[in-house]
C-alpha positions, 0 to 999 in steps of 0.5 A: 500500500503506497500512502501519500505523506499526508495520509501517513501523517493522518494515520499515524496521528489517529492510529498507533502502530502498537497499542501500548498502555504505558505510552501516554500518547498512544492511550490518547489516540483512538483505537480502531475496533472491528465490531465483529468476531467474524474470522473472515472480516478480521483476516480482511482487515489484518491485510491492511497492516493497521492494528485493531481490536475485534469486539462482538456487537450486541445486536439482534440481527434477525429482529433488526432484519425483519424490522427493516424488511417491513419498513422497506416492503414496497421498494425494489428487493435490491434496495431492501437487501442493501438497507438491511446490510447498511442497517445491520452494519450501522447498528453493530458499529453504534453498539460497540461505539457506545462503550468505546466512544474514543475509538474508530469503529467499523461495522459491517455485514453481509446478506445472502439473497436467493431468488428475491429472498434474504437468507438468514444465518443457518442454525446448523450445518444441515440447515445450511446444506438445505438452503 
């Protein structure tokens, strides 16, 4: 990754290269937090080389998904799916940010769709294979 000198300066001010609790300057900087325990999302963010913490967001995804689907019931399906992804990502980030207000929090989500249906997370291996 080739960052410009300005980008490198901004990143160095925002994110410590190594989070050291004994370093007063580092503790005053916001920490980057991934609002997810997803191994795949952690692997993707790790590729940036930027240190981060991973914290599970306390969000009821199925309830929020149903609420969003009802709200956008009359829209095109692609709009509903993108609203679900954005709504869940925002809710996850806000959930973690409420406890870590001095941090930079990344929320993300993925929705799988088939034939204009949103597939929720499978409850078991058999459930996943049946889909």
